[in-house]
MIVOBA-637030 format. One record per residue: x negated, y negated, z negated of N, C-alpha, C in turn; residue number from 0. Coordinates in steps of 0.2 Angstrom, whole numbers, plus 2048, in hexadecimal, padded with zeros to 3 digits. Layout:
MIVOBA-637030
 n.east n.north n.up ca.east ca.north ca.up c.east c.north c.up   i
      X       Y    Z       X        Y     Z      X       Y    Z NUM
...
//
This chain:
MIVOBA-637030
 n.east n.north n.up ca.east ca.north ca.up c.east c.north c.up   i
    927     9A6  BF0     923      9A0   BF1    928     99A  BF1   0
    927     995  BED     92B      98F   BED    92A     98B  BF4   1
    930     98A  BF7     92F      986   BFD    92C     97F  BFC   2
    929     97C  C01     926      975   C00    92B     970  C01   3
    931     972  C05     936      96D   C07    93D     970  C06   4
    941     96C  C03     948      96F   C02    94C     96D  C09   5
    949     96A  C0E     94D      968   C14    94C     96D  C19   6
    948     971  C19     947      976   C1E    94D     97B  C1F   7
    94F     97D  C25     955      981   C26    953     987  C29   8
    957     98C  C27     956      993   C2A    959     993  C31   9
    955     998  C35     958      998   C3C    95F     99B  C3C  10
    963     998  C40     96A      99B   C41    96A     9A1  C46  11
    96F     9A5  C46     970      9AA   C4A    971     9A7  C51  12
    96E     9AA  C57     96F      9A7   C5D    976     9A8  C60  13
    979     9A3  C63     97F      9A4   C67    97D     9A5  C6E  14
    97D     9AC  C70     97B      9AD   C77    980     9AD  C7C  15
    97E     9AB  C82     983      9AB   C87    985     9B2  C89  16
    98A     9B3  C8C     98D      9BA   C8E    988     9BE  C92  17
    984     9BB  C96     97F      9BE   C9A    979     9C0  C97  18
    978     9BF  C91     972      9C0   C8D    972     9C5  C87  19
    96E     9C9  C86     96E      9CD   C80    966     9CD  C7D  20
    966     9CE  C76     95F      9CE   C73    95D     9D5  C74  21
    956     9D6  C75     953      9DC   C76    953     9DF  C6F  22
    951     9DB  C6A     950      9DD   C63    956     9D9  C5F  23
    95B     9DC  C5D     960      9D9   C59    95E     9D6  C52  24
    962     9D2  C50     960      9CF   C49    966     9CE  C45  25
    966     9CB  C3F     960      9CA   C3C    95C     9D0  C39  26
    956     9CF  C37     952      9D5   C34    951     9D4  C2D  27
    950     9DA  C29     94F      9D9   C22    949     9D5  C20  28
    949     9D3  C1A     943      9CF   C18    93C     9D3  C19  29
    937     9D0  C1B     931      9D4   C1C    930     9D7  C23  30
    935     9D6  C27     935      9D9   C2E    936     9D3  C33  31
    934     9D4  C39     935      9D0   C3F    938     9D3  C45  32
    93B     9CF  C49     93E      9D2   C4F    93B     9CE  C55  33
    93C     9D2  C5B     939      9CF   C61    93E     9CA  C63  34
    93C     9C5  C68     940      9C0   C6A    941     9C0  C71  35
    941     9C6  C74     943      9C7   C7B    94A     9C7  C7C  36
    94C     9C3  C81     953      9C3   C83    954     9C5  C8A  37
    959     9CA  C8B     95A      9CD   C92    960     9CB  C95  38
    960     9C9  C9B     965      9C7   C9F    969     9CE  CA1  39
    970     9CE  CA0     974      9D4   CA2    978     9D3  CA8  40
    978     9CD  CAB     97B      9CD   CB2    977     9CE  CB7  41
    970     9D0  CB6     96B      9D2   CBB    969     9D9  CB8  42
    96C     9DE  CBB     96B      9E5   CB8    971     9E8  CB6  43
    971     9EC  CB1     977      9F0   CAF    97C     9EC  CAB  44
    982     9EE  CAB     987      9EA   CA8    987     9EA  CA1  45
    98B     9E5  C9E     98B      9E5   C96    992     9E4  C94  46
    994     9E7  C8E     99A      9E5   C8B    999     9DF  C86  47
    99C     9D9  C88     99A      9D3   C84    99D     9D4  C7D  48
    9A2     9D7  C7C     9A5      9D8   C75    9A1     9DC  C71  49
    99D     9E0  C73     998      9E4   C6F    991     9E2  C6F  50
    98F     9DE  C74     988      9DC   C75    984     9E1  C76  51
    986     9E7  C79     982      9ED   C7A    982     9EE  C81  52
    97C     9F0  C84     97C      9F2   C8B    97F     9F8  C8C  53
    983     9F9  C92     987      9FF   C93    985     A02  C9A  54
    97F     A00  C9C     97C      A02   CA2    97E     A08  CA6  55
    97D     A09  CAC     97E      A0F   CB0    978     A10  CB4  56
    977     A16  CB6     971      A17   CBA    971     A13  CC1  57
    96B     A10  CC2     96A      A0D   CC9    96D     A06  CC9  58
    96F     A03  CC3     973      9FD   CC3    96E     9F7  CC3  59
    968     9F8  CC2     963      9F2   CC1    961     9F0  CC8  60
    95E     9EA  CC8     95C      9E7   CCF    956     9EB  CD2  61
    956     9EC  CD8     951      9F0   CDC    94B     9EB  CDD  62
    94C     9E5  CDE     946      9E0   CDF    947     9DB  CD9  63
    941     9D8  CD8     941      9D3   CD2    945     9CD  CD3  64
    949     9CB  CCE     94C      9C5   CCD    948     9C1  CC8  65
    94A     9BB  CC7     946      9B7   CC2    940     9B4  CC5  66
    93C     9B0  CC1     936      9AD   CC3    931     9B2  CC3  67
    92C     9B2  CC8     926      9B6   CC8    920     9B2  CC7  68
    91A     9B5  CC8     914      9B2   CC6    913     9AB  CCA  69
    915     9AB  CD1     914      9A5   CD4    918     99F  CD2  70
    91E     9A1  CCF     922      99B   CCC    91F     999  CC6  71
    91C     99D  CC1     919      99A   CBB    913     997  CBD  72
    90F     999  CC1     909      996   CC3    90A     98F  CC6  73
    90F     98E  CCA     911      988   CCD    914     983  CC8  74
    918     986  CC4     91B      981   CBF    916     97E  CBA  75
    911     982  CB8     90D      980   CB3    905     97E  CB6  76
    905     97F  CBC     8FE      97D   CBF    8F9     981  CBD  77
    8FA     988  CBC     8F5      98C   CB9    8F0     98F  CBE  78
    8E9     98F  CBC     8E4      991   CC1    8E3     999  CC0  79
    8E9     99C  CC1     8E9      9A3   CC0    8E5     9A8  CC4  80
    8E3     9A5  CCA     8DF      9AA   CCF    8D8     9A9  CCE  81
    8D6     9A3  CCA     8CF      9A2   CCA    8CC     9A2  CC3  82
    8D0     9A3  CBE     8CE      9A2   CB7    8D0     9A9  CB3  83
    8CE     9A9  CAD     8D0      9AF   CA9    8CB     9B5  CA8  84
    8C6     9B5  CAC     8C1      9BB   CAC    8BE     9BA  CA5  85
    8BD     9C0  CA2     8B9      9C1   C9B    8BE     9C0  C95  86
    8C4     9BE  C97     8C9      9BD   C91    8CD     9C3  C90  87
    8CF     9C4  C8A     8D3      9CA   C88    8D9     9C7  C84  88
    8DF     9C8  C87     8E5      9C6   C84    8E9     9CC  C81  89
    8E9     9CB  C7A     8ED      9D1   C76    8F4     9CF  C75  90
    8F8     9D4  C76     8FF      9D4   C75    900     9D9  C6F  91
    903     9D6  C6A     905      9D9   C64    90D     9DA  C64  92
    90F     9E1  C63     916      9E2   C63    917     9E8  C5E  93
    91D     9EA  C5D     91F      9F0   C58    921     9F6  C5D  94
    91F     9FB  C5A     921      A02   C5D    91D     A03  C64  95
    91F     A09  C67     91B      A0B   C6D    920     A0A  C73  96
    91D     A08  C78     920      A08   C7F    91B     A0D  C83  97
    91E     A13  C84     919      A18   C87    918     A17  C8E  98
    91C     A12  C91     91B      A11   C99    918     A0A  C9A  99
    915     A07  C95     912      A00   C95    90D     A00  C9B 100
    908     A04  C9B     903      A03   CA0    906     A04  CA7 101
    90A     A09  CA8     90D      A0A   CAF    912     A04  CB1 102
    916     A01  CAC     91A      9FC   CAE    917     9F6  CAF 103
    912     9F4  CAC     90E      9EE   CAD    90B     9EE  CB4 104
    909     9F4  CB6     906      9F4   CBD    90B     9F5  CC2 105
    911     9F7  CC1     916      9F6   CC6    918     9EF  CC7 106
    918     9EB  CC2     919      9E3   CC2    913     9E0  CC6 107
    90D     9E2  CC5     907      9DF   CC8    907     9E1  CCF 108
    909     9E7  CD1     909      9E9   CD8    90E     9E5  CDC 109
    914     9E4  CD9     919      9E1   CDC    917     9DA  CDE 110
    913     9D7  CDA     911      9D0   CDB    90A     9CF  CDE 111
    907     9D5  CE0     901      9D4   CE3    8FB     9D3  CDF 112
    8FC     9D5  CD8     8F6      9D4   CD3    8F3     9DB  CD3 113
    8EC     9DA  CD2     8E8      9E0   CD1    8EA     9E4  CCB 114
    8E9     9EB  CCC     8EB      9EF   CC6    8E7     9EE  CC0 115
    8EA     9EF  CBA     8E7      9EE   CB4    8E8     9F5  CB0 116
    8E3     9F9  CB0     8E4      A00   CAD    8DF     A01  CA8 117
    8E1     A07  CA4     8DC      A09   C9F    8D5     A0B  CA3 118
    8D7     A0F  CA9     8D1      A11   CAD    8CC     A0C  CAF 119
    8CF     A06  CB1     8CA      A01   CB4    8C8     9FC  CAE 120
    8CA     9FE  CA8     8C8      9FA   CA3    8CB     9F3  CA1 121
    8D1     9F2  CA5     8D4      9EC   CA4    8D9     9EC  C9F 122
    8DC     9F2  C9E     8E2      9F3   C99    8E0     9F8  C94 123
    8E2     9F6  C8D     8E1      9FB   C88    8E7     9FA  C83 124
    8E9     A00  C81     8EF      A01   C7C    8EC     A04  C76 125
    8EE     A01  C70     8EC      A04   C6A    8F1     A04  C65 126
    8F1     A08  C60     8F6      A07   C5A    8F3     A02  C56 127
    8F7     A00  C50     8F5      9FB   C4C    8EE     9FB  C48 128
    8EC     A01  C48     8E5      A02   C46    8DF     A03  C4B 129
    8E1     A01  C51     8DC      A01   C56    8DB     A08  C5A 130
    8DF     A0D  C58     8DE      A13   C5B    8E2     A14  C62 131
    8DF     A17  C67     8E2      A19   C6D    8E5     A20  C6C 132
    8EB     A21  C6F     8ED      A28   C70    8F1     A2A  C6A 133
    8F2     A26  C65     8F6      A28   C5F    8FA     A22  C5D 134
    900     A22  C61     904      A1C   C61    90A     A1D  C5C 135
    90D     A17  C5A     914      A18   C56    919     A1B  C5B 136
    91F     A1C  C57     925      A1E   C5B    927     A19  C60 137
    92A     A1B  C65     92D      A17   C6A    933     A13  C68 138
    934     A0D  C6B     93A      A09   C69    93C     A06  C6F 139
    942     A07  C72     944      A04   C78    944     9FC  C78 140
    947     9FA  C72     948      9F2   C72    941     9EF  C72 141
    93C     9F1  C6E     936      9EE   C6E    932     9F0  C75 142
    934     9F5  C78     931      9F7   C7E    932     9F2  C83 143
    938     9EF  C83     93A      9E9   C88    935     9E3  C86 144
    934     9E2  C80     930      9DC   C7E    929     9DE  C81 145
    926     9E4  C80     920      9E5   C82    91F     9E4  C8A 146
    924     9E7  C8E     924      9E6   C95    924     9DE  C97 147
    928     9DA  C93     928      9D3   C94    921     9D0  C93 148
    91E     9D2  C8D     918      9CF   C8B    912     9D0  C90 149
    912     9D7  C92     90C      9D9   C97    90D     9D6  C9D 150
    913     9D5  CA0     915      9D2   CA6    913     9CB  CA6 151
    914     9C7  CA1     912      9C0   CA1    90B     9BF  CA1 152
    907     9C3  C9D     900      9C2   C9D    8FE     9C4  CA5 153
    900     9C9  CA8     8FE      9CA   CAF    900     9C4  CB3 154
    906     9C1  CB2     908      9BC   CB7    903     9B6  CB6 155
    902     9B4  CB0     8FE      9AE   CAF    8F6     9AF  CAF 156
    8F4     9B4  CAD     8ED      9B5   CAD    8EB     9BC  CAF 157
    8EC     9BD  CB6     8EA      9C4   CB9    8E3     9C6  CB8 158
    8DF     9C2  CB7     8D8      9C4   CB6    8D6     9C6  CAF 159
    8DB     9C5  CAA     8D9      9C6   CA3    8DA     9CE  CA2 160
    8D6     9D0  C9D     8D7      9D7   C9A    8DD     9D6  C96 161
    8E1     9DC  C95     8E7      9DC   C91    8E6     9E1  C8B 162
    8E7     9E0  C85     8E7      9E4   C7F    8EE     9E4  C7C 163
    8F1     9EA  C7C     8F7      9EB   C79    8F6     9EF  C72 164
    8F8     9EB  C6D     8F8      9EE   C66    8FF     9F0  C64 165
    900     9F6  C62     907      9F8   C60    907     9F9  C59 166
    90B     9F5  C55     90C      9F6   C4E    911     9FC  C4D 167
    910     9FF  C47     914      A05   C45    91B     A04  C45 168
    91D     9FE  C43     924      9FB   C42    924     9F4  C42 169
    92A     9F1  C42     92B      9EA   C42    92A     9E7  C3B 170
    927     9EA  C36     926      9E7   C30    920     9E2  C31 171
    921     9DD  C2D     91B      9D8   C2D    915     9DB  C2B 172
    914     9DF  C27     90E      9E2   C25    90B     9E6  C2A 173
    90F     9EA  C2E     90C      9ED   C34    90A     9E9  C3A 174
    90E     9E4  C3B     90C      9DF   C40    906     9DB  C3E 175
    905     9D9  C38     8FF      9D6   C35    8F9     9DA  C37 176
    8FA     9E1  C35     8F4      9E5   C37    8F2     9E5  C3E 177
    8F8     9E5  C42     8F6      9E5   C49    8F3     9DF  C4C 178
    8F5     9D9  C49     8F2      9D3   C4B    8EA     9D3  C49 179
    8E9     9D5  C43     8E2      9D6   C41    8DE     9DB  C45 180
    8E1     9E0  C47     8DE      9E5   C4C    8DC     9E2  C53 181
    8E1     9DE  C55     8E0      9DA   C5C    8DA     9D6  C5B 182
    8D9     9D2  C56     8D3      9CE   C55    8CD     9D2  C54 183
    8CD     9D7  C51     8C7      9DB   C50    8C5     9DF  C56 184
    8C9     9E0  C5B     8C7      9E3   C61    8C5     9DE  C67 185
    8C5     9D8  C65     8C2      9D3   C6A    8C7     9CF  C6E 186
    8CD     9CF  C6C     8D2      9CB   C6F    8CF     9C3  C6F 187
    8D0     9C0  C74     8CF      9B9   C74    8D5     9B4  C73 188
    8DB     9B8  C75     8E1      9B5   C74    8E6     9BA  C71 189
    8EB     9B8  C6D     8EF      9BD   C6A    8F6     9BA  C6A 190
    8FB     9BE  C6E     902      9BB   C6E    906     9BF  C6A 191
    90B     9BC  C66     910      9BF   C62    917     9BD  C63 192
    91B     9C1  C66     921      9BF   C69    927     9C1  C64 193
    926     9C0  C5E     92B      9C2   C58    92A     9BE  C53 194
    92F     9BF  C4E     92F      9BB   C48    935     9BC  C43 195
    935     9B9  C3E     93A      9BA   C38    93A     9B4  C34 196
    93D     9B4  C2F     93E      9AE   C2A    937     9AD  C27 197
    937     9A6  C25     931      9A4   C22    931     9A7  C1B 198
    92B     9A9  C18     92A      9AB   C11    924     9A8  C0E 199
    91F     9A6  C12     919      9A4   C0E    915     99E  C12 200
    910     99C  C10     90D      996   C13    907     998  C17 201
    904     99E  C16     8FE      9A0   C1A    8FE     9A8  C1B 202
    8FB     9AA  C20     8FA      9B1   C21    8F4     9B2  C24 203
    8EF     9B6  C21     8E8      9B6   C24    8E8     9BA  C2B 204
    8ED     9BE  C2C     8EE      9C2   C32    8EE     9BE  C38 205
    8F1     9B8  C37     8F2      9B3   C3D    8ED     9AD  C3C 206
    8E7     9AE  C39     8E2      9A9   C38    8DB     9AC  C3A 207
    8DA     9AB  C41     8D4      9AE   C44    8D1     9A8  C48 208
    8CD     9A4  C45     8C9      99F   C48    8C6     9A1  C4E 209
    8C6     99E  C54     8C3      9A0   C5A    8C7     9A4  C5E 210
    8CD     9A6  C5C     8D2      9AA   C60    8D8     9A6  C60 211
    8DB     9A5  C66     8E1      9A1   C67    8E7     9A6  C66 212
    8EB     9A4  C61     8F1      9A9   C5F    8F7     9A5  C60 213
    8FB     9A8  C64     902      9A4   C65    907     9A8  C62 214
    90D     9A5  C61     913      9A8   C5E    919     9A5  C60 215
    91E     9A9  C62     924      9A6   C64    928     9A3  C5F 216
    92B     99D  C60     92F      99A   C5B    936     99C  C59 217
    938     9A1  C5D     93F      9A4   C5C    944     9A2  C61 218
    94A     9A5  C61     94F      9A4   C66    955     9A1  C63 219
    955     99F  C5C     95B      99D   C58    95C     996  C57 220
    959     992  C5B     959      98B   C5A    956     988  C54 221
    958     983  C51     954      980   C4C    953     984  C46 222
    94D     984  C43     94B      988   C3D    945     98C  C3E 223
    940     98A  C3A     939      98D   C3A    939     994  C39 224
    935     998  C3D     934      99F   C3C    92D     9A1  C3B 225
    92B     9A6  C38     924      9A8   C38    923     9AF  C3C 226
    91D     9AF  C40     917      9AC   C3F    916     9A5  C42 227
    91B     9A3  C46     91A      99D   C4A    919     997  C45 228
    91B     996  C3F     91A      991   C3B    914     990  C38 229
    910     996  C38     909      995   C35    905     990  C39 230
    901     98C  C35     8FD      987   C38    8F7     98A  C3C 231
    8F6     990  C3B     8F0      993   C3E    8F2     996  C45 232
    8F8     995  C48     8FA      997   C4E    8FC     992  C52 233
    8FD     993  C59     900      98E   C5D    908     991  C5E 234
    90C     98C  C5B     913      98E   C5B    916     98C  C62 235
    91A     991  C65     91C      990   C6C    923     990  C6D 236
    926     98A  C6F     92D      989   C70    92F     98B  C77 237
    935     989  C79     938      98B   C7F    93C     986  C83 238
    93B     986  C89     93E      981   C8E    943     985  C93 239
    947     981  C96     94B      983   C9C    947     980  CA2 240
    945     985  CA6     940      983   CAC    944     984  CB3 241
    945     97E  CB6     948      97E   CBD    944     97B  CC2 242
    945     97E  CC8     942      97B   CCE    945     974  CCF 243
    941     96F  CD2     944      969   CD3    941     965  CD9 244
    944     960  CDB     941      95C   CE1    93E     956  CDE 245
    938     958  CDB     934      952   CD9    92D     954  CDA 246
    928     950  CD8     921      951   CDA    91E     957  CD7 247
    921     959  CD1     91E      95F   CCD    922     965  CD1 248
    928     964  CD3     92C      96A   CD6    930     96E  CD1 249
    92F     96B  CCA     933      96F   CC5    935     96A  CC0 250
    93A     96B  CBC     93D      967   CB7    93E     96C  CB0 251
    93D     969  CAB     93E      96C   CA4    942     968  C9F 252
    946     96C  C9C     94A      969   C96    949     96E  C90 253
    94A     96C  C8A     94A      970   C84    94F     976  C85 254
    94D     97C  C84     952      982   C84    956     981  C7E 255
    95C     982  C7E     960      981   C78    95F     986  C73 256
    95C     98C  C75     95B      991   C70    954     991  C6D 257
    950     98D  C6F     949      98D   C6D    949     98B  C66 258
    945     98F  C62     943      98E   C5B    93F     987  C5A 259
    940     984  C55     93C      97F   C52    93D     97E  C4B 260
    93A     979  C48     93B      978   C41    936     975  C3D 261
    938     973  C37     934      970   C32    933     975  C2C 262
    92D     978  C2C     92B      97D   C28    92D     97C  C20 263
    92F     981  C1D     931      981   C16    92B     982  C12 264
    925     985  C15     920      988   C11    919     985  C13 265
    918     984  C1A     912      982   C1C    910     97B  C1C 266
    90B     979  C19     909      972   C19    907     96F  C20 267
    908     969  C21     907      965   C27    900     966  C29 268
    8FE     969  C2F     8F7      969   C31    8F5     962  C33 269
    8EE     960  C32     8EB      95A   C34    8ED     957  C3A 270
    8EE     95B  C3F     8EF      959   C46    8F6     957  C47 271
    8FB     958  C42     902      955   C43    902     94F  C3E 272
    900     94A  C40     8FF      944   C3C    903     93E  C40 273
    904     939  C3C     907      933   C3F    90F     933  C3E 274
    912     92D  C3F     919      92C   C3E    91E     930  C41 275
    91C     933  C47     920      937   C4B    922     93D  C47 276
    91D     940  C43     91E      946   C3F    921     945  C38 277
    928     943  C39     92C      942   C32    92C     948  C2E 278
    92D     94E  C30     92D      954   C2C    927     954  C28 279
    928     955  C21     922      955   C1D    91D     95B  C1D 280
    91F     960  C21     91B      966   C21    91A     968  C29 281
    917     96D  C2A     916      970   C31    91C     970  C35 282
    91C     96D  C3B     921      96C   C40    920     971  C45 283
    925     975  C47     925      979   C4D    928     976  C52 284
    925     975  C58     920      979   C5B    91A     975  C5D 285
    915     979  C60     90F      975   C63    910     974  C6A 286
    912     979  C6E     912      979   C75    919     97D  C77 287
    91A     97E  C7E     920      981   C80    91F     984  C87 288
    924     988  C89     924      98B   C90    92B     98D  C91 289
    92C     990  C97     933      992   C99    935     998  C94 290
    93B     997  C92     93E      99C   C8E    946     99E  C8F 291
    949     999  C92     950      99A   C94    951     9A0  C98 292
    955     9A5  C95     957      9AB   C9A    95A     9AA  CA0 293
    95D     9A4  CA0     961      9A2   CA7    95C     99F  CAC 294
    956     99D  CA9     950      99C   CAE    94B     9A1  CAC 295
    94C     9A7  CAC     948      9AC   CA9    943     9AF  CAE 296
    93F     9B4  CAC     93A      9B7   CB0    93B     9BE  CB1 297
    938     9C0  CB7     939      9C7   CB9    934     9CB  CB5 298
    937     9D1  CB3     933      9D6   CAF    935     9DD  CB1 299
    930     9E1  CB1     931      9E8   CB3    931     9ED  CAD 300
    936     9F1  CAC     936      9F5   CA6    939     9FB  CA8 301
    936     A01  CA7     939      A08   CA8    93A     A0C  CA2 302
    939     A08  C9C     93A      A0C   C96    941     A09  C93 303
    940     A02  C91     946      9FE   C8E    94B     A02  C8B 304
    951     A01  C8D     957      A04   C89    959     A0B  C8C 305
    955     A0D  C91     957      A13   C94    95C     A12  C99 306
    960     A0C  C99     965      A0B   C9D    963     A05  CA1 307
    961     A00  C9E     95F      9FA   CA2    957     9FA  CA3 308
    956     9FE  CA9     94F      9FF   CAB    94E     9FC  CB2 309
    948     9FA  CB3     946      9F8   CBA    944     9F1  CB9 310
    946     9ED  CBF     945      9E6   CBF    94A     9E2  CBB 311
    948     9DE  CB6     94D      9DB   CB2    94B     9D4  CB1 312
    94F     9CF  CAE     94D      9C8   CAD    94E     9C7  CA5 313
    948     9C4  CA3     948      9C2   C9C    947     9BB  C9A 314
    949     9B9  C95     947      9B2   C92    946     9B3  C8B 315
    946     9AE  C87     944      9AD   C80    93D     9AB  C7F 316
    93C     9A8  C79     935      9A6   C78    930     9AC  C78 317
    932     9B2  C79     92E      9B7   C7B    92B     9B6  C81 318
    92E     9B3  C86     92A      9B1   C8C    925     9AC  C8B 319
    927     9A7  C87     922      9A1   C86    91C     9A3  C83 320
    91C     9A7  C7E     916      9A8   C7A    910     9AC  C7E 321
    912     9B1  C82     90C      9B4   C86    90A     9B0  C8C 322
    90F     9AB  C8E     90D      9A7   C93    908     9A2  C91 323
    909     99F  C8B     904      99A   C88    8FD     99E  C86 324
    8FE     9A4  C83     8F8      9A8   C81    8F4     9A9  C87 325
    8F7     9AA  C8D     8F3      9AB   C93    8F0     9A5  C96 326
    8F4     99F  C95     8F1      999   C97    8EB     997  C93 327
    8EB     999  C8C     8E5      998   C89    8DF     99C  C8C 328
    8E1     9A2  C8E     8DC      9A6   C91    8D9     9A3  C97 329
    8DD     9A0  C9B     8DB      99D   CA1    8D6     997  CA0 330
    8D8     993  C9A     8D4      98E   C98    8CD     990  C95 331
    8CD     996  C92     8C7      999   C90    8C4     995  C8A 332
    8C8     992  C86     8C5      98D   C81    8C7     98F  C7A 333
    8CA     995  C79     8CC      997   C73    8C7     997  C6D 334
    8C1     998  C6F     8BB      999   C6A    8BA     992  C67 335
    8BC     98D  C6A     8BA      986   C68    8C0     982  C65 336
    8C6     984  C66     8CC      981   C63    8CD     982  C5C 337
    8D0     97E  C59     8D2      97F   C52    8DA     980  C52 338
    8DB     987  C51     8E2      989   C51    8E6     986  C57 339
    8EC     983  C55     8F0      980   C5A    8EF     978  C5B 340
    8EA     976  C59     8E8      96E   C59    8E7     96B  C60 341
    8E4     96F  C64     8E1      96C   C6A    8E6     969  C6E 342
    8EC     96B  C6F     8F1      968   C74    8F3     961  C71 343
    8F2     95F  C6B     8F4      959   C68    8EF     953  C6A 344
    8E9     955  C6B     8E4      950   C6E    8E4     950  C75 345
    8E8     954  C79     8E8      954   C80    8EF     954  C83 346
    8F3     950  C80     8FA      950   C82    8FB     94E  C89 347
    8F7     94A  C8C     8F8      948   C93    8F7     94E  C98 348
    8F5     954  C95     8F4      95A   C99    8FA     95E  C99 349
    8FF     95C  C96     906      960   C96    90B     95C  C99 350
    910     960  C9B     917      95D   C9E    91B     95B  C98 351
    91C     955  C97     920      952   C91    928     954  C93 352
    92B     958  C8E     932      959   C8F    936     955  C8B 353
    93A     951  C8E     93D      94B   C8B    945     94B  C8A 354
    948     951  C8C     94F      952   C8B    951     959  C88 355
    957     959  C85     959      95F   C82    959     95F  C7B 356
    95C     964  C78     95D      965   C71    95E     96D  C6F 357
    95C     96F  C69     95D      976   C67    961     976  C61 358
    964     971  C5F     968      971   C59    969     96B  C55 359
    96A     96B  C4E     96A      965   C4A    964     966  C45 360
    962     961  C42     95C      961   C3E    95C     95A  C3A 361
    958     95B  C34     957      955   C30    953     950  C33 362
    94E     952  C36     94A      94D   C3A    94B     94E  C41 363
    94D     949  C45     950      949   C4B    94B     94C  C50 364
    945     94B  C50     940      94D   C55    93F     954  C54 365
    941     957  C4F     940      95F   C4E    944     963  C52 366
    94A     960  C54     94E      964   C58    950     961  C5F 367
    94E     95A  C60     950      957   C66    94A     955  C6A 368
    94A     956  C71     945      953   C75    944     94C  C74 369
    93D     94A  C74     93C      943   C74    936     942  C79 370
    934     93B  C7A     92E      93A   C7E    928     93B  C79 371
    923     93F  C7C     91E      941   C77    920     947  C74 372
    91D     948  C6E     91E      94E   C6A    925     94F  C68 373
    928     955  C68     92E      957   C64    92E     95E  C62 374
    932     960  C5E     932      966   C5B    933     96C  C60 375
    938     96C  C64     93A      972   C68    934     973  C6D 376
    931     96E  C70     92C      96F   C75    925     96D  C73 377
    924     96A  C6D     91D      968   C6B    91B     962  C70 378
    915     963  C72     912      95E   C76    914     95F  C7D 379
    917     964  C7F     91A      965   C86    918     96C  C88 380
    918     96D  C8F     917      973   C92    910     972  C96 381
    90C     977  C98     906      976   C9B    906     973  CA2 382
    902     96E  CA3     901      96C   CAA    8F9     96D  CAB 383
    8F8     973  CAE     8F1      976   CAE    8EF     979  CA7 384
    8E9     979  CA6     8E7      97C   C9F    8E2     978  C9C 385
    8E1     972  C9E     8DC      96D   C9A    8DE     96C  C93 386
    8E5     96C  C92     8E7      96B   C8B    8E7     971  C86 387
    8E4     976  C88     8E4      97C   C84    8DD     97F  C83 388
//
C-alpha cells in the first residue's frame, strides 16, 4: 500500500539503559509483532550488559514486591477501583501460552489483598485464538512475561472486572488478528494489545469493533508510528515517567523518552483530531498515556518467565500503559457508547496534562515533544479519574 505521507518515520531501535532488557527482542520480520514489556534487571537476577541476556541464578529475584503496586496506580490516576468495574470483561490478547498465568495473577492479587480471580469462580477465562479452552499454543517465556504483566495491571486497576486471556498461536499479525476477533466475539467490553510492529496498511477489521474499547501500546522505541496503535479504531496509548511528588496531586509526570508516538504513514486523520494543533496531515499517535518508564515501573509476579528471572519483578514499557487504560475504560463502563478513541478529546479537562519531556526528533514538533494541551507522546494526558473515558 502506498503511504499517505512521505514525512512519516519508522520507529528507531531503542537505546535501553543498562538496567533494562526487552522481554521480546526486536526487530521482528514483516507481518509479525513483538511485545513491549521491558524488565528491570537490577531488581532480580543479574544481567550481562554486553549480551543483553539475563544470566540469572536460582533465588536471585526479589522476595517481596518492588515497583508500584495497585494503591500507587489508583492514587496517581484517581481510579475508583474498589467501587466500579462490575460486569466488565477486560480481554488481554498476547501470543503463545503462559501455563502459569492463572496461578501467577492470583499470587499477585493475594499479595495486594485483592480477591481471587479464577476459572472456578467465573472471573478468569483463558482460551486459544479460536476461543477453545484447554488446547493452547506452545509456551513462550518472553511472551509469558508480557502475559503476567498484562493480567497484573488489570487486577491492579479493575479488581472487580472479569479477565479474558486470549492466546494467539504465534506472534504473526494474522494470528493476533484472529485472537482479537475472538476476544470481541466472547463478550469482552475492553481489549488490550501490548504489542506492535511496523505500519503496513490503513485499516484492519480485527481492531474495528464499535462498542468495545480497544487499546494498543504505542511502542518503546521513541518517535515513529507502529500498528496496531496507529489504527484510528483504537485508543493509542503512550508512556510517561511517573514520580511521587510534594504537590496537591501527590505525583508528577513527564514524557517517557522511550514512548512511541508518530505521524502515521497510512492512516487518515480521524475527525476528532482537528484544528491547527494537529499539523501532521494523518493520524497522530497517541490519544492518552500512563506510566511506562521501567525506572518508575510496576510490580509483577511471574513464575514462568525466562525460567531464571522468576518471582517478583519490575516492568515498564507501554505494555504497562495499555492494560492500565483498558482497565480504566472498564471502570468508566462507557465503552458501548464511545466512538473508538475519540471520547478523551472532548473531555481533556478530565486528564492530567503532561507538559514536559520528549521522545526524539520529528517533522512536526508536537509529535515528539510535550506541550500544553495535546501532544503526540502523551495524547490529551493521563487519567484523572475516569470521566474522560
